[in-house]
C-alpha positions in Angstrom: -5.6 6.1 26.7 -3.9 8.6 24.5 -4.0 12.4 24.2 -2.8 14.5 22.0 -3.5 18.2 22.2 -2.0 20.9 19.7 0.8 18.8 18.4 3.6 20.8 16.2 6.5 19.0 14.7 8.5 19.4 11.9 11.5 17.4 10.4 14.3 19.1 8.2 12.2 22.1 8.2 8.9 20.5 6.7 6.0 20.6 8.9 4.4 17.4 9.8 2.0 18.3 12.3 0.2 21.5 13.1 -2.1 22.3 15.7 -2.8 18.3 15.6 -5.4 16.8 18.5 -6.8 13.5 19.3 -8.1 11.6 21.8 -7.8 7.9 21.8 -10.5 6.1 24.2 -9.2 3.3 26.5 -9.6 -0.1 25.2 -10.4 1.0 21.4 -8.7 -0.6 18.1 -8.0 2.2 15.7 -6.4 2.0 12.5 -4.1 5.0 11.7 -4.1 6.0 8.0 -2.8 8.7 5.5 -0.5 9.2 2.7 3.0 8.1 2.7 5.3 10.3 4.1 3.1 12.5 6.0 4.2 11.6 9.4 2.4 8.4 10.6 5.6 6.6 12.0 7.1 9.8 13.3 3.8 10.4 15.5 4.7 6.7 17.0 8.1 8.2 17.6 6.6 11.0 19.5 4.3 8.5 21.5 7.0 6.4 22.6 9.1 9.6 23.7 11.8 8.7 21.5 11.6 12.5 20.2 10.1 15.5 21.7 7.5 18.0 20.2 8.0 21.4 19.1 4.8 22.4 20.7 2.0 21.0 22.4 1.5 17.7 24.5 1.3 14.1 24.4 -0.1 12.2 27.6 -0.7 8.5 28.0 -2.6 7.3 31.0 -0.6 7.0 34.2 1.1 3.6 34.5 0.1 2.3 31.4 2.8 0.2 29.3 3.3 1.1 26.0 4.6 -1.6 23.4 5.8 -1.7 20.0 7.7 -3.8 17.6 11.5 -3.1 18.0 13.3 -1.7 14.5 16.3 -4.0 15.4 15.3 -8.0 15.3 17.3 -10.1 18.1 19.9 -12.4 16.5 21.6 -14.4 18.7 21.9 -18.0 20.1 18.7 -18.2 22.2 15.9 -19.6 20.9 12.8 -17.9 19.3 10.5 -19.1 22.3 12.9 -18.0 24.8 13.3 -14.5 23.0 9.4 -14.0 22.9 8.9 -15.2 26.7 11.7 -12.5 27.8 9.5 -9.9 26.4 7.3 -10.1 29.1 9.6 -7.7 31.2 7.5 -8.4 34.7 7.6 -12.0 34.3 11.0 -12.5 33.4 12.2 -10.1 36.3 10.0 -11.7 39.0 11.4 -15.6 37.9 14.8 -14.0 38.2 14.0 -12.7 41.6 12.5 -15.9 42.7 15.5 -17.7 42.5 17.5 -15.6 44.8 15.0 -14.1 47.3 15.3 -15.3 50.9 12.2 -13.2 52.4 9.2 -15.7 52.8 6.9 -12.9 52.5 8.7 -11.5 49.6 8.7 -15.0 47.9 5.2 -15.3 48.4 4.4 -11.7 47.0 6.3 -13.2 43.8 4.3 -16.2 43.4 1.0 -14.7 43.8 1.9 -11.9 41.6 3.2 -14.8 38.9 -0.2 -16.5 39.3 -2.0 -13.0 38.5 -0.4 -12.8 35.5 -0.6 -16.2 34.1 3.0 -17.0 34.3 2.2 -20.7 34.4 0.6 -20.4 31.0 3.2 -18.2 29.2 5.1 -20.8 27.3 1.8 -22.2 25.7 0.8 -18.6 25.2 4.0 -17.7 23.4 4.0 -20.8 21.6 0.5 -20.1 20.2 1.4 -16.6 19.2 4.7 -18.0 17.3 2.3 -20.7 15.3 -0.3 -18.1 14.3 2.8 -16.1 12.9 4.0 -18.9 11.1 6.6 -20.7 13.4 6.2 -24.5 13.7 7.4 -26.2 16.9 10.8 -27.3 15.6 11.4 -23.4 14.4 10.4 -22.1 17.9 13.2 -24.0 19.4 15.7 -23.1 17.0 18.1 -19.9 17.7 17.3 -16.6 16.1 20.7 -16.4 14.7 19.3 -18.9 11.9 16.4 -16.7 10.7 16.5 -14.2 8.2 15.6 -10.5 8.8 11.9 -10.8 7.8 11.5 -13.6 10.2 13.2 -12.2 12.9 10.9 -9.2 12.6 8.2 -11.9 13.3 9.8 -12.9 16.5 9.6 -9.1 17.5 6.2 -9.0 16.6 5.3 -12.2 18.3 7.3 -10.8 21.5 5.3 -7.5 21.9 1.7 -9.4 21.2 2.8 -11.7 24.2 3.7 -8.9 26.6 0.4 -7.6 26.1 1.0 -3.7 26.4 -1.8 -1.4 27.5 -1.2 0.6 24.3 0.3 -1.5 21.3 1.8 0.4 18.6 1.8 -1.5 15.5 3.6 0.0 12.1 2.6 -2.1 9.1 2.3 -5.5 11.1 1.6 -7.3 7.9 4.9 -6.1 6.0 6.6 -9.4 7.1 3.7 -11.8 7.0 1.8 -13.7 4.6 -1.8 -14.3 3.8 -1.8 -17.0 6.5 -0.1 -14.7 9.2 -2.3 -11.7 8.4 -5.3 -13.6 8.6 -4.3 -14.9 12.3 -3.0 -11.4 13.4 -6.5 -10.0 12.0 -8.7 -12.6 14.7 -5.9 -12.0 17.6 -6.2 -8.0 17.2 -10.2 -8.2 17.1 -10.2 -10.1 20.5 -6.9 -7.9 21.7 -8.0 -7.1 25.6 -6.3 -3.4 25.8 -5.7 -0.4 23.6 -4.6 -0.8 19.9 -3.4 2.1 17.4 -2.1 0.2 14.1 -0.4 2.2 11.0 -1.9 -0.2 8.1 -2.9 0.1 4.4 -4.5 -3.5 4.2 -8.4 -2.4 3.8 -9.4 -6.0 4.9 -7.1 -5.9 8.4 -8.6 -2.3 8.9 -12.1 -3.5 8.1 -12.1 -6.3 10.4 -9.6 -5.8 13.1 -10.5 -2.2 14.2 -13.3 -0.3 15.4 -12.1 3.3 14.5 -10.0 5.2 11.9 -7.6 8.0 12.8 -6.9 10.0 9.8 -3.7 12.0 9.0 -4.3 14.8 6.4 -3.3 18.2 6.0 -1.0 18.0 8.9 -4.2 17.3 11.4 -5.4 14.3 12.9 -9.1 13.2 12.7 -10.7 10.6 14.7 -13.7 8.5 13.0 -16.0 5.8 14.7 -16.3 2.4 12.4 -13.9 0.5 10.2 -12.3 1.5 6.8 -15.4 1.0 4.3 -17.1 3.3 7.2 -14.8 5.8 7.5 -14.4 6.2 3.6 -18.0 6.6 3.1 -18.2 9.3 6.3 -15.5 11.4 4.7 -16.9 11.2 1.3 -20.2 12.6 2.7 -18.5 15.3 4.7 -16.7 16.2 1.5 -20.1 16.8 0.0 -21.5 18.7 2.6 -18.7 20.8 2.9 -17.9 22.0 -0.5 -21.5 22.3 -1.3 -21.6 24.8 2.0 -18.7 26.2 0.5 -20.3 27.0 -2.9 -23.2 28.0 -1.3 -21.2 30.8 0.8 -19.2 32.2 -2.0 -22.5 32.4 -4.1 -24.1 34.3 -1.3 -20.9 36.7 -1.2 -20.8 37.1 -5.0 -24.7 38.4 -4.6 -23.7 40.5 -1.8 -20.2 42.0 -3.7 -22.7 43.1 -6.7 -24.9 45.4 -5.0 -21.8 46.8 -3.2 -20.4 47.3 -6.1 -23.5 48.9 -8.3 -24.6 51.2 -5.0 -21.5 51.9 -2.8 -21.3 55.4 -4.8 -24.7 56.4 -4.8 -25.8 58.2 -1.4 -29.3 56.9 -0.7 -27.7 53.6 -0.8 -24.6 53.8 0.7 -25.5 52.8 4.3 -27.0 49.5 2.7 -23.7 48.7 0.8 -21.7 49.4 3.8 -24.0 46.9 5.8 -23.4 44.4 3.0 -19.6 45.0 3.1 -19.5 44.2 7.0 -21.6 40.7 6.0 -19.2 40.0 3.4 -16.3 40.1 6.0 -18.3 38.0 8.6 -18.7 35.2 5.8 -15.9 32.8 5.6 -16.5 29.8 3.4 -15.1 26.3 4.9 -11.7 25.5 3.0 -12.2 23.2 0.0 -11.9 19.3 1.3 -10.5 17.2 -1.4 -8.7 13.9 -1.6 -4.7 14.0 -2.1 -4.7 11.9 -5.1 -1.8 9.3 -5.5 0.0 9.4 -9.0 -0.6 6.4 -11.2 1.8 3.4 -12.0 2.3 2.7 -15.7 3.8 -0.6 -17.0 4.8 -0.4 -20.6 3.2 -2.6 -22.9 5.3 -6.0 -23.5 7.5 -5.4 -26.6 7.3 -9.3 -27.2 4.7 -11.9 -26.1 5.7 -15.5 -27.2 2.9 -17.2 -28.3 1.1 -20.0 -26.2 2.2 -21.6 -23.9 4.4 -19.1 -22.6 5.9 -21.1 -20.1 5.8 -25.0 -19.3 6.6 -27.2 -16.6 7.2 -31.0 -17.0 8.2 -32.6 -13.6 10.2 -29.9 -12.9 12.0 -29.7 -9.3 14.0 -26.8 -7.7 15.8 -25.9 -4.2 18.9 -24.5 -2.9 22.2 -26.7 -3.1 21.2 -30.5 -3.1 18.1 -29.6 -0.7 14.7 -29.8 -2.9 12.2 -27.5 -1.9 9.8 -28.4 -4.9 9.4 -31.2 -6.9 6.6 -32.7 -9.6 5.6 -29.3 -11.2 3.6 -29.8 -14.2 1.7 -26.7 -15.3 1.9 -24.2 -18.1 1.8 -20.2 -18.2 -0.1 -18.4 -21.0 0.6 -14.9 -22.2 -3.0 -13.6 -20.7 -2.7 -15.4 -17.2 -3.1 -13.4 -13.8 -2.3 -16.2 -11.6 -2.1 -15.7 -7.6 0.1 -17.9 -5.6 -1.0 -18.7 -2.3 0.1 -21.3 0.3 1.1 -21.5 3.9 4.6 -19.8 4.6 7.3 -21.8 4.1 5.8 -24.0 1.5 8.0 -22.6 -1.6 6.3 -19.8 -2.9 9.3 -17.4 -3.2 11.4 -20.4 -4.4 9.1 -21.0 -7.1 9.3 -17.0 -8.2 13.0 -17.3 -8.6 12.6 -20.4 -10.6 10.4 -18.3 -12.9 13.0 -15.4 -12.9 15.8 -17.2 -13.5 17.7 -16.7 -10.3 17.3 -20.5 -9.6 17.9 -23.5 -12.0 15.7 -26.5 -12.4 17.3 -29.4 -10.3 15.1 -32.1 -12.6 12.5 -32.2 -15.1 11.9 -29.7 -18.1 10.9 -26.0 -17.8 10.5 -24.5 -21.4 10.3 -20.6 -22.3 9.1 -18.9 -25.0 11.8 -17.4 -27.4 12.5 -13.7 -26.2 10.3 -13.8 -23.0 11.3 -11.0 -20.7 10.3 -11.5 -17.1 10.3 -8.6 -14.4 10.8 -10.0 -11.0 10.0 -7.8 -7.9 10.9 -8.8 -4.5 11.6 -6.8 -1.1 15.1 -7.7 -1.1 15.6 -6.2 -4.6 14.9 -2.7 -3.3 18.8 -3.2 -1.8 19.7 -3.0 -5.4 18.8 0.6 -5.7 21.9 2.8 -5.4 21.2 5.0 -1.9 23.2 7.8 -2.9 21.9 8.3 -6.2 18.5 10.0 -7.1 15.6 8.4 -9.4 16.6 10.5 -12.2 20.3 9.3 -12.2 19.0 5.7 -12.3 17.3 6.2 -15.4 20.2 7.7 -17.0 22.0 4.6 -18.5 18.8 3.3 -19.4 18.5 6.3 -21.5 21.8 7.3 -22.7 20.7 9.1 -26.1 17.8 10.9 -24.7 17.3 14.2 -23.4 16.9 15.4 -19.9 13.1 16.1 -20.4 12.3 12.5 -21.9 14.3 11.1 -19.2 12.4 13.0 -16.4 8.9 12.5 -18.3 10.3 8.5 -17.7 10.8 8.9 -14.2 7.4 10.7 -13.8 5.5 7.7 -15.2 7.0 5.9 -12.5 4.7 8.0 -10.1 7.4 10.3 -8.6 6.9 14.0 -8.4 9.2 16.5 -9.9 10.6 17.5 -6.0 11.4 13.8 -5.5 13.1 13.0 -8.7 16.6 14.3 -8.0 16.2 13.2 -4.0 18.6 10.7 -3.0 17.1 7.0 -2.8 18.3 6.9 1.0 15.8 9.7 1.6 12.9 8.4 -0.3 10.0 6.7 1.5 9.5 3.0 1.4 6.3 3.7 -1.0 8.6 5.8 -3.4 11.5 3.2 -3.5 9.0 0.8 -4.7 7.4 2.8 -7.4 10.9 3.2 -8.6 11.9 -0.2 -8.6 8.9 -1.3 -10.2 9.5 1.4 -12.8 12.9 0.0 -13.4 12.5 -3.7 -13.7 9.7 -2.9 -16.5 11.9 -0.5 -18.3 12.1 -2.7 -21.2 8.6 -3.7 -21.6 8.5 -7.2 -20.2 6.2 -10.1 -21.2 5.3 -11.3 -17.6 5.3 -9.8 -14.0 6.3 -11.5 -11.1 5.2 -9.5 -7.9 6.3 -10.7 -4.4 4.6 -8.8 -1.8 4.4 -5.6 -4.2 2.0 -3.6 -1.8 4.3 -3.6 1.2 5.0 0.4 1.9 2.2 1.5 -0.5 -0.7 3.5 1.1 -4.1 2.7 -0.1 -4.5 4.9 -2.7 -1.3 3.8 -4.3 -2.3 0.2 -4.0 -5.7 1.3 -6.0 -3.3 2.9 -8.4 -1.3 -0.4 -8.7 -4.5 -2.5 -9.3 -5.5 -0.3 -12.3 -2.0 -0.6 -13.7 -1.8 -4.2 -13.8 -5.4 -4.4 -15.2 -4.2 -2.5 -17.8 -0.9 -4.3 -18.2 -1.2 -7.1 -21.1 1.3 -9.3 -20.3 1.1 -12.3 -17.8 1.0 -11.9 -14.0 2.1 -13.9 -11.0 1.7 -12.4 -7.6 2.6 -13.5 -4.2 0.6 -11.3 -1.7 -1.2 -11.1 1.5 -3.3 -8.3 0.5 -6.6 -9.9 -0.6 -7.8 -6.7 -2.4 -4.9 -7.0 -4.6 -5.7 -10.6 -5.5 -9.5 -10.1 -5.7 -9.1 -6.9 -8.1 -6.5 -8.5 -10.6 -6.3 -11.9 -11.0 -8.3 -14.7 -12.2 -6.5 -18.1 -11.2 -5.0 -19.4 -7.9 -2.0 -21.7 -7.7 -1.2 -23.2 -4.4 2.1 -24.2 -2.9 1.5 -27.4 -0.8 2.6 -30.7 -0.1 6.0 -30.1 -1.8 4.9 -28.8 -5.0 3.0 -26.3 -7.3 -0.7 -27.0 -8.6 -3.6 -25.3 -9.5 -6.3 -24.4 -6.4 -9.8 -25.5 -7.7 -12.0 -23.1 -5.0 -11.9 -19.6 -4.6 -9.7 -16.9 -2.1 -12.8 -17.3 0.3 -12.9 -20.9 0.6 -9.0 -20.8 1.1 -9.4 -18.7 3.9 -12.1 -20.8 5.4 -9.7 -23.8 5.1 -6.9 -22.3 6.7 -8.9 -20.9 9.6 -11.5 -23.8 10.0 -14.5 -23.9 11.9 -12.9 -25.1 15.2 -10.2 -22.2 14.5 -7.6 -24.9 14.2 -6.4 -23.8 10.6 -6.6 -27.6 9.5 -9.9 -27.6 7.3 -9.7 -30.5 4.8 -10.4 -30.2 1.2 -13.3 -32.3 0.3 -14.1 -32.7 3.6 -17.8 -32.6 4.8 -17.7 -28.6 5.4 -15.6 -28.2 2.5 -16.6 -25.3 -0.1 -17.7 -26.7 -3.6 -15.4 -26.0 -6.5 -16.1 -22.9 -8.4 -18.3 -23.7 -11.6 -16.1 -23.7 -14.7 -13.2 -22.1 -13.1 -10.9 -22.6 -16.7 -14.3 -20.8 -18.5 -14.2 -17.8 -16.1 -10.1 -17.5 -16.7 -11.2 -17.6 -20.7 -13.6 -14.9 -20.2 -11.2 -12.7 -18.2 -8.5 -13.2 -21.0 -11.0 -12.5 -23.8 -12.5 -9.4 -22.3 -8.6 -8.0 -21.6 -8.3 -9.0 -25.4 -11.7 -7.1 -26.4 -10.7 -3.8 -24.6 -7.1 -4.0 -25.7 -7.7 -1.7 -29.0 -9.9 0.6 -26.8 -7.0 1.1 -24.5 -4.5 1.7 -27.0 -6.7 4.5 -28.7 -7.1 6.2 -25.4 -3.4 6.2 -24.7 -2.7 7.4 -28.2 -5.1 10.2 -27.8 -3.7 11.1 -24.6 0.0 11.4 -26.1 -1.5 13.5 -29.0 -3.6 15.8 -26.6 -0.2 16.3 -24.4 1.5 17.3 -27.5 -1.3 19.6 -28.6 -1.5 21.3 -25.2 2.3 21.8 -25.4 2.0 23.6 -29.1 -0.7 25.8 -27.5 1.3 26.4 -24.4 4.4 27.7 -26.8 1.7 29.8 -29.1 0.4 31.5 -25.8 3.4 32.2 -24.5 4.6 34.3 -27.9 1.3 36.0 -28.0 1.7 37.0 -24.3 5.0 38.9 -25.0 4.0 42.8 -25.9 7.1 42.5 -28.3 5.3 40.6 -30.7 3.2 43.2 -31.9 5.8 45.5 -32.9 6.6 43.4 -35.8 4.8 42.3 -38.8 1.3 42.0 -38.5 1.3 38.9 -40.4 3.0 36.7 -38.0 0.5 37.8 -35.3 -2.2 36.6 -37.7 -0.8 33.1 -38.0 0.1 32.7 -34.7 -3.7 33.6 -34.1 -4.5 30.9 -36.7 -2.4 28.6 -34.9 -4.1 28.8 -31.6 -7.3 28.6 -33.0 -6.4 25.4 -34.9 -4.8 23.8 -31.9 -7.6 24.9 -29.6 -10.1 23.0 -31.8 -7.8 20.1 -32.5 -7.7 19.9 -28.6 -11.7 20.1 -28.3 -12.0 17.6 -31.2 -9.2 15.2 -29.3 -10.6 15.5 -25.7 -14.4 14.8 -27.1 -13.2 11.5 -28.6 -11.2 10.6 -25.4 -14.3 10.9 -23.6 -16.6 8.8 -25.8 -13.4 6.0 -25.7 -13.3 5.9 -22.2 -17.0 5.8 -21.9 -16.9 3.3 -24.0 -14.1 1.2 -22.1 -16.1 1.5 -18.7 -18.9 0.1 -20.2 -16.9 -2.6 -21.7 -15.4 -3.3 -18.3 -18.7 -3.4 -16.4 -20.4 -5.9 -19.0 
């Protein structure tokens, strides 16, 4: 279906592809993975012909139709359903021609072709796709102008799915979907009849919807058979074998070189030495394989944690204007809670998040927050609050008006932005980098609670893992709204559900919720407490208490480890300063006492560093054991 040969392409002087080649078989479903900013979206633009390669070729099967979600979603008076129907260009053109055609033979050909492409079922098929993506019947008939940007992108996605191109290109399709829409898309793609090439960082989607992985790394494309878990395991084994082979070759070269160095000057051994030199020239060890690791996230420890309960709701209602969206909310949030808010889209999840964040006020009932509670709220629309013409470094200046430049840059580095990106204008940062910056800014003051609405959009898989680690280290309360099941499974111990116009605790686990949504008949109308409903999780409250207790038990360990890391950084800085002075030849022209004192300082710093490192290793091992227990 798709053949890429010796592709070269650079953007603003930075090479994205060098000698990249790929053969994508017809009918395959391939996930496309790689670090943020390595060129995945650029490759899709090259495939569609929007930009031209500097060298090499990209070929798609002759007459194959390529389909991708439009960057600009339609907004007008035309209904959602009609927009999706119009995405099938051939059907639209044939129907228009049928209205004006006069030639009986041509009219016959038109109707034969309409029958071949199942035109009579088009409206039902389009409606089914829209339903799966969260559009109920009334919303399908409403004009697209009434939709937000995110919902219009869903319409664009529905359109390209409905048109069924021979090569379907999807760039992070779940970024505009909730958990329910993601589950539906997962099943839809698994049975899609043609070729799929999809950029995604959703582990579950890549494990269940695709049969192969294309990996972009070091400006090359590598094709792997199997889902994402298979890809990870295969790549790990390849790296181990490659690096062992490299070490073996380097050891062999070193052995030959010793012989050459020892005997090259002896006449009796000169020929043998020369022979070994030729062998060394022929031996080329494979390049070392390593993962391009993502920088960690770092959420400050809450400056103030209110006593329990941190937030209480008594019959609270909330909405917009005079329209009530949620009512009768009666619950509480404690300082150690880790909550995932689930529920079918449109049931008020984001509305509840805005209520917690203070963007909306209760319309009824009573909501009480602990004194001094600071809440950090992350949502996609908040990225618009970043200043596009300013750099990340400039964003923190106002927050650290009296600090040195070094401290400001250190704080930006803790957000996971490299030195080269600190001074890059926000408008030129990737989506993942902007998300890192916003998360760093909203948590700057050490909030007691995090509200994260789809935080993994635009983050690559390693960055998502780094976010999981940071959330598990964070000691405040967390509420997450996400379609990323891996994130939910790895960070929360409590599920709340938005349904029936309220927010309530969900007594089952995430697997049970997914089964309820899909149902055995595929209708998504599974019933709580029905014949096939799963049993409630045993002692859910006890599980949450155990999780909270475990976090409390390891908190002192985490603090000690962090203190050691800071001390280690200071000692290494001091040692580097002494080494720099001792490396200057002029120092030895002066008083010898100073050199002796510097030598003692160097020995002392090296000894302290060794002691701190040993202590750090010991505490880190204790922490790992405690987390596994």
